[in-house]
N, C-alpha and C positions, 0 to 999 in steps of 0.2 A: 376638225373644221365641220361645223355644223348646219343647215342652212335651214329657212322654210320660207317658200314660197307657191304663189299659185300660179298656173298659169295653163292654155290649151288642150287639148289631147288632137293629135291633127295623125293623118293617116300618110305613111311616108308612101307615094306615087311612085318611085320606080319600081316597086316590086310592094304591089296590095299585101295586108297581111298585119303586118311591122308598122302600130303603133307608137307613138312618141310624144315626149314634152321638152321643152325646147328650156333649160336653164338660164335664170336671167343674165346677162351680160355681165352683171358688175359683178356678180358671183364668179361668171367663169372666168373672171381677169382674177379671181383671187386664188381657185382652183389652180390655173398657168401658173401661181408663183408659187408654190411650193416644191422642192424639189422631191422628186420620186423615176425611180429606175423606172424606163423607157416600155411601154408598153404594145403589143400587135395593135395598129390603128391607133397608137396613140390613150386606147383607154385610162380611163381611171375607175377603182374601185371602190364600191362605195352600198351603203348599206341604205334602206327609202320603207319609208311607212308611207301607205293613202289608208285613210282612214285605221283600219280596223286589222289593214292586210302591212305586215312589213317581210322583207328581204333583201338578200344581198344579189348585187349583179353591176353593171360598170357602165357609166354614161362616156361618149363618144364624141372626139372634136366634128363641129360642123362647119365646113368654113362659107360656107353657104349661109348662113346665118350668124355665125362670129361667135359662138356656142359652146356648149356643149348641150347633148339630145341622151335623152333619157329613154329607154325602150321601156313601155306597159306592157307587161304580157296577158294573156287574153285571161287564164287563170284569178291577175288582179281586178282587170276590167270588168270580168262577170261577178267576180264578189263583193265589189266597190259599186256594182252598177253603173259602173261609167262608159260614154260613149264619145264618136269625134264628136270633137268640137265643145264638150263638156271642161269647165273651168274645173283642175284639179287641184286639190290642195297637196303639196309635198311637203314631208321633211327629207332631208339629205344630210346623212353624213358619210364624209369621202374619209376612207377608209386605208387607204392607198399612200398611205405616209411616212 
């Protein structure tokens, strides 16, 4: 299951230093429908590419946004020159199926 989308980078207000991109709701619906073993916090394992940087991580459900959120670690933001509010082109592959 692969997706490509562009979304703005935002900082989690509850605890500074954590930055996320929200997965579009229509993709979240597709991801939710796939049967999988339950993981802590409802996490779903994914492989992500932003620009020339690829890594494995997890997306997490966020009931306030009605979707999943994808954390973007500092090393990725620095390597790709991404800052808060920037639109980020994401290639995401769900590997937790």
